[in-house]
N, CA, C and O atoms as a MOPAC input file, in Angstrom:
PM7 MOZYME 1SCF
protein

 N   -119.41700 1   228.97300 1   109.77900 1
 C   -120.49100 1   228.15400 1   109.24600 1
 C   -121.44700 1   227.83000 1   110.38700 1
 O   -121.01600 1   227.51400 1   111.49600 1
 N   -122.72400 1   227.90900 1   110.11800 1
 C   -123.68800 1   227.67200 1   111.18000 1
 C   -123.93700 1   226.19700 1   111.43300 1
 O   -124.54500 1   225.83900 1   112.44200 1
 N   -123.47600 1   225.32700 1   110.52800 1
 C   -123.64900 1   223.89100 1   110.71000 1
 C   -122.35900 1   223.29800 1   111.25900 1
 O   -121.27300 1   223.69600 1   110.84000 1
 N   -122.46000 1   222.34600 1   112.19900 1
 C   -121.23800 1   221.76100 1   112.74300 1
 C   -120.48700 1   220.94300 1   111.69100 1
 O   -121.09000 1   220.27100 1   110.85400 1
 N   -119.17200 1   221.01800 1   111.75600 1
 C   -118.29100 1   220.28700 1   110.84900 1
 C   -117.58600 1   219.21000 1   111.66000 1
 O   -117.11000 1   219.46200 1   112.76600 1
 N   -117.52500 1   218.00000 1   111.09400 1
 C   -116.87100 1   216.89400 1   111.79800 1
 C   -115.41400 1   217.24400 1   112.07800 1
 O   -114.81600 1   218.03900 1   111.35200 1
 N   -114.84100 1   216.65800 1   113.12500 1
 C   -113.45800 1   216.99300 1   113.49700 1
 C   -112.44300 1   216.78100 1   112.37100 1
 O   -111.42200 1   217.46600 1   112.32600 1
 N   -112.71100 1   215.85000 1   111.47500 1
 C   -111.78300 1   215.59700 1   110.37200 1
 C   -112.03900 1   216.50900 1   109.16700 1
 O   -111.30700 1   216.45000 1   108.17900 1
 N   -113.07400 1   217.35000 1   109.24500 1
 C   -113.36600 1   218.29700 1   108.18600 1
 C   -113.99100 1   217.70600 1   106.93300 1
 O   -114.05100 1   218.36800 1   105.89700 1
 N   -114.45400 1   216.47200 1   107.01900 1
 C   -115.00800 1   215.81400 1   105.83600 1
 C   -116.47800 1   216.11500 1   105.60500 1
 O   -116.93800 1   216.11900 1   104.46400 1
 N   -117.21700 1   216.36800 1   106.67100 1
 C   -118.66400 1   216.54100 1   106.55800 1
 C   -119.14200 1   217.70000 1   107.41900 1
 O   -118.49200 1   218.07300 1   108.39500 1
 N   -120.29400 1   218.26800 1   107.04300 1
 C   -121.03500 1   219.14600 1   107.93100 1
 C   -122.36600 1   218.45500 1   108.18000 1
 O   -122.76300 1   217.57300 1   107.41800 1
 N   -123.05500 1   218.85000 1   109.24200 1
 C   -124.27100 1   218.16100 1   109.65700 1
 C   -125.46400 1   219.10300 1   109.56700 1
 O   -125.43100 1   220.22300 1   110.07700 1
 N   -126.51700 1   218.62700 1   108.90600 1
 C   -127.78500 1   219.34400 1   108.82000 1
 C   -128.87600 1   218.37900 1   109.24100 1
 O   -129.04000 1   217.31500 1   108.64400 1
 N   -129.62600 1   218.75700 1   110.27800 1
 C   -130.72200 1   217.93600 1   110.79300 1
 C   -130.31100 1   216.47500 1   111.00200 1
 O   -131.04800 1   215.55300 1   110.65200 1
 N   -129.12500 1   216.28700 1   111.57700 1
 C   -128.66300 1   214.95300 1   111.92700 1
 C   -128.10700 1   214.12900 1   110.78400 1
 O   -127.86400 1   212.93400 1   110.94700 1
 N   -127.90000 1   214.74200 1   109.63300 1
 C   -127.39800 1   214.01800 1   108.46100 1
 C   -126.06700 1   214.61500 1   108.01400 1
 O   -125.88400 1   215.83200 1   108.03700 1
 N   -125.14100 1   213.74800 1   107.60900 1
 C   -123.82500 1   214.16700 1   107.13200 1
 C   -123.88200 1   214.56100 1   105.65800 1
 O   -124.51000 1   213.88800 1   104.84000 1
 N   -123.21300 1   215.66300 1   105.34100 1
 C   -123.08500 1   216.12300 1   103.95600 1
 C   -121.61300 1   216.39700 1   103.69200 1
 O   -120.97100 1   217.11400 1   104.45900 1
 N   -121.07000 1   215.83500 1   102.61800 1
 C   -119.64300 1   215.94400 1   102.34400 1
 C   -119.23500 1   217.38700 1   102.02800 1
 O   -119.90800 1   218.09300 1   101.27700 1
 N   -118.13500 1   217.79200 1   102.61200 1
 C   -117.55500 1   219.11400 1   102.37000 1
 C   -116.80600 1   219.10400 1   101.03100 1
 O   -116.47400 1   218.04300 1   100.50200 1
 N   -116.55300 1   220.27400 1   100.50500 1
 C   -115.72600 1   220.40700 1    99.30800 1
 C   -114.28800 1   220.00400 1    99.64900 1
 O   -113.86500 1   220.07100 1   100.80300 1
 N   -113.57300 1   219.59900 1    98.65200 1
 C   -112.18100 1   219.19800 1    98.80700 1
 C   -111.35300 1   220.40300 1    99.26400 1
 O   -111.28100 1   221.40400 1    98.55100 1
 N   -110.73000 1   220.32000 1   100.44200 1
 C   -109.94900 1   221.46200 1   100.93700 1
 C   -108.66500 1   221.70700 1   100.14700 1
 O   -108.03100 1   222.74800 1   100.31600 1
 N   -108.27400 1   220.76700 1    99.29000 1
 C   -107.06900 1   220.95700 1    98.48300 1
 C   -107.31500 1   221.87100 1    97.28400 1
 O   -106.36800 1   222.29100 1    96.61900 1
 N   -108.58200 1   222.18000 1    97.00600 1
 C   -108.86800 1   223.10200 1    95.90700 1
 C   -108.36300 1   224.49600 1    96.27100 1
 O   -108.49800 1   224.93800 1    97.41200 1
 N   -107.79300 1   225.16800 1    95.30700 1
 C   -107.38400 1   226.55000 1    95.52800 1
 C   -108.60600 1   227.44000 1    95.67800 1
 O   -109.68500 1   227.09800 1    95.19400 1
 N   -108.45000 1   228.56600 1    96.33700 1
 C   -109.57300 1   229.47200 1    96.58900 1
 C   -110.21900 1   229.93700 1    95.28900 1
 O   -111.44600 1   229.97400 1    95.19500 1
 N   -109.42600 1   230.28800 1    94.29400 1
 C   -109.97900 1   230.76200 1    93.02500 1
 C   -110.76600 1   229.65700 1    92.33000 1
 O   -111.85100 1   229.90000 1    91.80200 1
 N   -110.21900 1   228.44600 1    92.32900 1
 C   -110.90400 1   227.32200 1    91.68900 1
 C   -112.20700 1   227.00100 1    92.41900 1
 O   -113.24200 1   226.78400 1    91.78800 1
 N   -112.15000 1   226.97200 1    93.75400 1
 C   -113.33800 1   226.68300 1    94.54700 1
 C   -114.41900 1   227.73400 1    94.29700 1
 O   -115.58800 1   227.40100 1    94.10700 1
 N   -114.02100 1   228.99400 1    94.29800 1
 C   -114.96800 1   230.07900 1    94.06400 1
 C   -115.62300 1   229.94100 1    92.69200 1
 O   -116.83300 1   230.12200 1    92.55900 1
 N   -114.84100 1   229.62700 1    91.68900 1
 C   -115.36800 1   229.43800 1    90.33900 1
 C   -116.35700 1   228.27500 1    90.30100 1
 O   -117.43100 1   228.39600 1    89.71200 1
 N   -116.00300 1   227.15600 1    90.92100 1
 C   -116.87700 1   225.98300 1    90.93000 1
 C   -118.16600 1   226.24700 1    91.70100 1
 O   -119.23600 1   225.79000 1    91.29600 1
 N   -118.07400 1   226.97400 1    92.79700 1
 C   -119.28500 1   227.33100 1    93.54700 1
 C   -120.17900 1   228.21400 1    92.68600 1
 O   -121.40300 1   228.08700 1    92.72700 1
 N   -119.57600 1   229.10600 1    91.90700 1
 C   -120.35600 1   229.93100 1    90.98600 1
 C   -121.10500 1   229.08600 1    89.96100 1
 O   -122.27100 1   229.34300 1    89.66400 1
 N   -120.42100 1   228.06900 1    89.42000 1
 C   -121.07300 1   227.14600 1    88.48000 1
 C   -122.21700 1   226.39400 1    89.16300 1
 O   -123.28500 1   226.20800 1    88.58100 1
 N   -121.98000 1   225.96700 1    90.40200 1
 C   -123.01100 1   225.24300 1    91.15400 1
 C   -124.23900 1   226.11600 1    91.37200 1
 O   -125.36600 1   225.66500 1    91.16500 1
 N   -124.03200 1   227.34700 1    91.78300 1
 C   -125.16400 1   228.24000 1    92.02700 1
 C   -125.92700 1   228.53800 1    90.73000 1
 O   -127.15600 1   228.60000 1    90.72800 1
 N   -125.19400 1   228.72000 1    89.63700 1
 C   -125.83600 1   228.95200 1    88.34600 1
 C   -126.68600 1   227.74500 1    87.96000 1
 O   -127.81000 1   227.89900 1    87.48200 1
 N   -126.14800 1   226.54100 1    88.16900 1
 C   -126.88700 1   225.32100 1    87.83600 1
 C   -128.11700 1   225.16400 1    88.72700 1
 O   -129.16600 1   224.72200 1    88.25800 1
 N   -128.00000 1   225.51700 1    89.99400 1
 C   -129.16500 1   225.42700 1    90.88900 1
 C   -130.25800 1   226.41600 1    90.46900 1
 O   -131.44500 1   226.10200 1    90.54600 1
 N   -129.85600 1   227.59700 1    90.03000 1
 C   -130.84300 1   228.55900 1    89.53000 1
 C   -131.51400 1   228.02600 1    88.26600 1
 O   -132.70600 1   228.24000 1    88.04700 1
 N   -130.73900 1   227.33300 1    87.44300 1
 C   -131.30200 1   226.74900 1    86.22100 1
 C   -132.32200 1   225.65900 1    86.55300 1
 O   -133.33300 1   225.52700 1    85.86200 1
 N   -132.06400 1   224.87900 1    87.60400 1
 C   -133.03900 1   223.88000 1    88.05000 1
 C   -134.32800 1   224.58500 1    88.45800 1
 O   -135.41800 1   224.19000 1    88.04400 1
 N   -134.19700 1   225.62500 1    89.26700 1
 C   -135.36300 1   226.38700 1    89.71800 1
 C   -136.15700 1   226.93700 1    88.53600 1
 O   -137.37900 1   226.80500 1    88.47600 1
 N   -135.45000 1   227.54600 1    87.61400 1
 C   -136.11700 1   228.15700 1    86.47300 1
 C   -136.80400 1   227.11400 1    85.58900 1
 O   -137.90700 1   227.34700 1    85.09500 1
 N   -136.15600 1   225.97600 1    85.39100 1
 C   -136.74300 1   224.91000 1    84.57000 1
 C   -137.99300 1   224.34700 1    85.23100 1
 O   -138.97000 1   224.02900 1    84.55300 1
 N   -137.96100 1   224.22600 1    86.55000 1
 C   -139.15800 1   223.75200 1    87.26500 1
 C   -140.30100 1   224.74800 1    87.11500 1
 O   -141.44900 1   224.36200 1    86.89700 1
 N   -139.98100 1   226.02000 1    87.23300 1
 C   -141.01300 1   227.06300 1    87.10100 1
 C   -141.64300 1   227.06700 1    85.71200 1
 O   -142.83600 1   227.33100 1    85.55800 1
 N   -140.83800 1   226.77500 1    84.72100 1
 C   -141.35800 1   226.79600 1    83.35000 1
 C   -141.83200 1   225.41300 1    82.89600 1
 O   -142.22200 1   225.23700 1    81.74200 1
 N   -141.79900 1   224.44000 1    83.79900 1
 C   -142.24600 1   223.06700 1    83.50200 1
 C   -141.56400 1   222.51400 1    82.25300 1
 O   -142.21100 1   221.97400 1    81.35600 1
 N   -140.22800 1   222.66300 1    82.21900 1
 C   -139.43700 1   222.19600 1    81.07800 1
 C   -138.57600 1   221.01500 1    81.53200 1
 O   -137.47900 1   221.21700 1    82.05300 1
 N   -139.06200 1   219.78600 1    81.34000 1
 C   -138.32600 1   218.62400 1    81.86100 1
 C   -136.95000 1   218.42700 1    81.24300 1
 O   -136.04100 1   217.95000 1    81.92300 1
 N   -136.77000 1   218.78100 1    79.97400 1
 C   -135.44500 1   218.63000 1    79.34800 1
 C   -134.45200 1   219.61000 1    79.95900 1
 O   -133.31700 1   219.24600 1    80.26700 1
 N   -134.88500 1   220.85200 1    80.13100 1
 C   -134.01100 1   221.85300 1    80.74600 1
 C   -133.71600 1   221.48100 1    82.19900 1
 O   -132.60000 1   221.68000 1    82.67900 1
 N   -134.71200 1   220.94400 1    82.89300 1
 C   -134.49500 1   220.54800 1    84.28300 1
 C   -133.48200 1   219.41500 1    84.36700 1
 O   -132.60100 1   219.43600 1    85.22700 1
 N   -133.59700 1   218.42900 1    83.48700 1
 C   -132.63800 1   217.31300 1    83.49300 1
 C   -131.21600 1   217.81600 1    83.22300 1
 O   -130.26400 1   217.38800 1    83.87500 1
 N   -131.08700 1   218.72400 1    82.26200 1
 C   -129.76600 1   219.28700 1    81.94600 1
 C   -129.22400 1   220.07200 1    83.13400 1
 O   -128.03200 1   220.00500 1    83.43400 1
 N   -130.08900 1   220.81000 1    83.80600 1
 C   -129.65700 1   221.59600 1    84.96600 1
 C   -129.22700 1   220.68200 1    86.10700 1
 O   -128.23400 1   220.96200 1    86.77800 1
 N   -129.95600 1   219.59800 1    86.33600 1
 C   -129.56100 1   218.64100 1    87.38100 1
 C   -128.20000 1   218.02300 1    87.05100 1
 O   -127.38500 1   217.79900 1    87.94600 1
 N   -127.95900 1   217.75300 1    85.78400 1
 C   -126.65300 1   217.22800 1    85.37900 1
 C   -125.54500 1   218.24800 1    85.64500 1
 O   -124.43900 1   217.87700 1    86.04100 1
 N   -125.83900 1   219.52100 1    85.43000 1
 C   -124.85000 1   220.57100 1    85.69700 1
 C   -124.57000 1   220.69300 1    87.19000 1
 O   -123.42900 1   220.92300 1    87.59100 1
 N   -125.61100 1   220.53800 1    88.02000 1
 C   -125.41900 1   220.54800 1    89.47200 1
 C   -124.51000 1   219.38700 1    89.86600 1
 O   -123.55500 1   219.56800 1    90.62100 1
 N   -124.80900 1   218.20100 1    89.35600 1
 C   -124.00500 1   217.02700 1    89.69000 1
 C   -122.55000 1   217.21300 1    89.26200 1
 O   -121.63200 1   216.86900 1    90.00600 1
 N   -122.34300 1   217.75300 1    88.06900 1
 C   -120.97900 1   217.98700 1    87.58100 1
 C   -120.22000 1   218.93100 1    88.50600 1
 O   -119.07300 1   218.65900 1    88.86000 1
 N   -120.84100 1   220.02700 1    88.89700 1
 C   -120.18100 1   220.98900 1    89.78600 1
 C   -119.87300 1   220.36200 1    91.13500 1
 O   -118.79200 1   220.57300 1    91.68500 1
 N   -120.81400 1   219.59000 1    91.67400 1
 C   -120.59900 1   218.96900 1    92.97600 1
 C   -119.46700 1   217.93800 1    92.90700 1
 O   -118.69200 1   217.80600 1    93.85400 1
 N   -119.37000 1   217.21600 1    91.80200 1
 C   -118.27500 1   216.25800 1    91.63000 1
 C   -116.93500 1   216.98600 1    91.53100 1
 O   -115.94200 1   216.54800 1    92.11300 1
 N   -116.90900 1   218.09700 1    90.79500 1
 C   -115.66800 1   218.86400 1    90.67300 1
 C   -115.25100 1   219.47500 1    92.00900 1
 O   -114.06000 1   219.62700 1    92.28000 1
 N   -116.21500 1   219.82000 1    92.82800 1
 C   -115.91500 1   220.34800 1    94.16900 1
 C   -115.47200 1   219.24700 1    95.13400 1
 O   -114.87500 1   219.53300 1    96.17200 1
 N   -115.76200 1   217.99400 1    94.79400 1
 C   -115.41800 1   216.88000 1    95.67100 1
 C   -116.54000 1   216.50800 1    96.62300 1
 O   -116.34300 1   215.69000 1    97.52100 1
 N   -117.71900 1   217.09900 1    96.43900 1
 C   -118.85300 1   216.81000 1    97.31500 1
 C   -119.57100 1   215.52000 1    96.92600 1
 O   -120.34300 1   214.97100 1    97.71200 1
 N   -119.31400 1   215.04600 1    95.71900 1
 C   -119.85400 1   213.77700 1    95.22300 1
 C   -118.74100 1   213.05600 1    94.48500 1
 O   -117.67800 1   213.62200 1    94.23100 1
 N   -118.99900 1   211.79800 1    94.14500 1
 C   -118.00900 1   211.01600 1    93.40000 1
 C   -116.94600 1   210.46800 1    94.32000 1
 O   -117.18100 1   210.30500 1    95.51800 1
 N   -115.77000 1   210.18000 1    93.77000 1
 C   -114.69300 1   209.61900 1    94.59000 1
 C   -114.34200 1   210.55700 1    95.74800 1
 O   -114.35100 1   211.78000 1    95.60100 1
 N   -114.03900 1   209.96800 1    96.88100 1
 C   -113.68100 1   210.78200 1    98.05200 1
 C   -112.34000 1   211.46300 1    97.81300 1
 O   -111.51000 1   210.96900 1    97.05000 1
 N   -112.13700 1   212.59600 1    98.46700 1
 C   -110.89600 1   213.34300 1    98.30400 1
 C   -109.85800 1   213.00000 1    99.36200 1
 O   -108.71200 1   213.43800 1    99.25600 1
 N   -110.22500 1   212.23200 1   100.37600 1
 C   -109.25400 1   211.82700 1   101.38400 1
 C   -108.63800 1   210.50000 1   100.95900 1
 O   -109.19900 1   209.77200 1   100.14000 1
 N   -107.46900 1   210.19700 1   101.53300 1
 C   -106.69100 1   209.05300 1   101.05700 1
 C   -106.43000 1   208.00000 1   102.11700 1
 O   -105.56300 1   207.14700 1   101.92600 1
 N   -107.15900 1   208.03200 1   103.23700 1
 C   -106.88800 1   207.06500 1   104.29700 1
 C   -107.76500 1   205.81400 1   104.24000 1
 O   -107.72000 1   204.98100 1   105.14500 1
 N   -108.55700 1   205.68500 1   103.18600 1
 C   -109.39000 1   204.50800 1   103.01900 1
 C   -110.71500 1   204.54600 1   103.76500 1
 O   -111.48200 1   203.58600 1   103.69700 1
 N   -110.99900 1   205.62800 1   104.47100 1
 C   -112.26500 1   205.74000 1   105.20600 1
 C   -113.42100 1   205.78000 1   104.20600 1
 O   -113.30000 1   206.37500 1   103.13500 1
 N   -114.53300 1   205.14800 1   104.55700 1
 C   -115.67300 1   205.11000 1   103.63100 1
 C   -116.33900 1   206.47200 1   103.49200 1
 O   -116.15600 1   207.36400 1   104.32000 1
 N   -117.11000 1   206.60300 1   102.42900 1
 C   -117.89900 1   207.81600 1   102.21400 1
 C   -119.20700 1   207.67400 1   102.97700 1
 O   -119.97700 1   206.74400 1   102.73500 1
 N   -119.45500 1   208.59200 1   103.89400 1
 C   -120.67800 1   208.56700 1   104.69900 1
 C   -121.62600 1   209.69400 1   104.31700 1
 O   -122.50600 1   210.06400 1   105.09300 1
 N   -121.44200 1   210.23700 1   103.11600 1
 C   -122.30100 1   211.31800 1   102.64900 1
 C   -123.76900 1   210.88600 1   102.71000 1
 O   -124.13800 1   209.80500 1   102.25200 1
 N   -124.58200 1   211.75200 1   103.28200 1
 C   -126.02800 1   211.56600 1   103.43400 1
 C   -126.41500 1   210.54500 1   104.49800 1
 O   -127.60200 1   210.26900 1   104.67500 1
 N   -125.45100 1   209.98100 1   105.20400 1
 C   -125.77100 1   209.05200 1   106.28700 1
 C   -126.26700 1   209.83000 1   107.51300 1
 O   -125.85300 1   210.96500 1   107.75000 1
 N   -127.14200 1   209.21200 1   108.27200 1
 C   -127.59300 1   209.79000 1   109.53100 1
 C   -126.45600 1   209.62500 1   110.53300 1
 O   -125.89400 1   208.53700 1   110.66100 1
 N   -126.11500 1   210.69300 1   111.23900 1
 C   -124.96600 1   210.69000 1   112.13800 1
 C   -125.03300 1   209.54400 1   113.14300 1
 O   -124.01700 1   208.90700 1   113.42200 1
 N   -126.22000 1   209.27500 1   113.68900 1
 C   -126.32600 1   208.25300 1   114.73400 1
 C   -125.95800 1   206.85500 1   114.23900 1
 O   -125.76800 1   205.94700 1   115.04800 1
 N   -125.85500 1   206.67200 1   112.92800 1
 C   -125.47700 1   205.38100 1   112.36000 1
 C   -124.03300 1   205.35800 1   111.87400 1
 O   -123.65700 1   204.49900 1   111.07500 1
 N   -123.22400 1   206.29900 1   112.35400 1
 C   -121.83700 1   206.40300 1   111.88900 1
 C   -120.87900 1   206.47600 1   113.06900 1
 O   -121.29300 1   206.49300 1   114.22800 1
 N   -119.60100 1   206.51700 1   112.75300 1
 C   -118.56400 1   206.64400 1   113.78000 1
 C   -118.53200 1   208.03300 1   114.40500 1
 O   -117.79900 1   208.25400 1   115.36800 1
 N   -119.31300 1   208.97300 1   113.87500 1
 C   -119.36100 1   210.32700 1   114.41600 1
 C   -120.41000 1   210.48200 1   115.51600 1
 O   -120.60600 1   211.58700 1   116.02100 1
 N   -121.07100 1   209.42200 1   115.88900 1
 C   -122.18800 1   209.50200 1   116.83600 1
 C   -121.77000 1   210.10600 1   118.17700 1
 O   -122.48800 1   210.95400 1   118.70700 1
 N   -120.63700 1   209.70000 1   118.73700 1
 C   -120.20300 1   210.23500 1   120.04300 1
 C   -119.84400 1   211.71200 1   119.93000 1
 O   -120.21900 1   212.50600 1   120.79200 1
 N   -119.12400 1   212.08600 1   118.88000 1
 C   -118.78300 1   213.49500 1   118.66900 1
 C   -120.04500 1   214.33700 1   118.57200 1
 O   -120.13300 1   215.40200 1   119.18300 1
 N   -121.01800 1   213.86500 1   117.80800 1
 C   -122.24300 1   214.62700 1   117.61100 1
 C   -123.04000 1   214.75400 1   118.90600 1
 O   -123.62800 1   215.80100 1   119.17800 1
 N   -123.05600 1   213.70200 1   119.69000 1
 C   -123.75200 1   213.76200 1   120.98300 1
 C   -123.09500 1   214.80500 1   121.88500 1
 O   -123.79000 1   215.53800 1   122.58800 1
 N   -121.78000 1   214.87600 1   121.87000 1
 C   -121.06300 1   215.85600 1   122.69500 1
 C   -121.34900 1   217.28200 1   122.25400 1
 O   -121.58700 1   218.15400 1   123.08900 1
 N   -121.32900 1   217.52800 1   120.94600 1
 C   -121.57700 1   218.90700 1   120.50600 1
 C   -123.03700 1   219.27400 1   120.67200 1
 O   -123.36600 1   220.44500 1   120.85900 1
 N   -123.91300 1   218.28800 1   120.60400 1
 C   -125.33500 1   218.54600 1   120.81900 1
 C   -125.58800 1   219.03900 1   122.22600 1
 O   -126.38300 1   219.95400 1   122.44100 1
 N   -124.90600 1   218.43000 1   123.18900 1
 C   -125.04500 1   218.84800 1   124.58100 1
 C   -124.45700 1   220.23800 1   124.78600 1
 O   -125.03100 1   221.06600 1   125.49400 1
 N   -123.29900 1   220.49100 1   124.15900 1
 C   -122.66000 1   221.80200 1   124.36000 1
 C   -123.45600 1   222.91300 1   123.68000 1
 O   -123.47700 1   224.04400 1   124.16500 1
 N   -124.10000 1   222.60400 1   122.57800 1
 C   -124.90200 1   223.61600 1   121.86900 1
 C   -126.19800 1   223.92200 1   122.59600 1
 O   -126.76100 1   225.00600 1   122.44900 1
 N   -126.67200 1   222.95700 1   123.38400 1
 C   -127.94500 1   223.17600 1   124.09200 1
 C   -127.72800 1   223.63600 1   125.52900 1
 O   -128.68000 1   223.76300 1   126.29900 1
 N   -126.47500 1   223.88400 1   125.88300 1
 C   -126.20100 1   224.38100 1   127.22700 1
 C   -125.89400 1   223.28300 1   128.23500 1
 O   -125.63600 1   223.57200 1   129.40400 1
 N   -125.91800 1   222.02300 1   127.79600 1
 C   -125.60300 1   220.91300 1   128.69500 1
 C   -124.10400 1   220.76500 1   128.87100 1
 O   -123.33400 1   221.52600 1   128.28400 1
 N   -123.67700 1   219.79400 1   129.67100 1
 C   -122.24800 1   219.59500 1   129.85700 1
 C   -121.73300 1   218.42100 1   129.10000 1
 O   -120.54000 1   218.12400 1   129.15800 1

């Protein structure tokens, strides 16, 4: 993956923001199927926007949300240690700030 993943495997980082990973307890076949549903729903959002169909777009957004919840990327967290959900939080405002600073230096050639 081209985006860094937090040491606990809960999030990946894009432009300094945390995004929740899929639940690693999902079986490969189930995950693959759910990702297929997610991609289909995202294409439906695109198509509805192109055709200026607000009802179809709303339905497609609901399908995206459903797939993301089934993958564990939204909704209740899939970990059980009581840690809060930091999805969409800026890394510098979380407990991952030191880890991110370290990988930022290593990715840019610093020490």
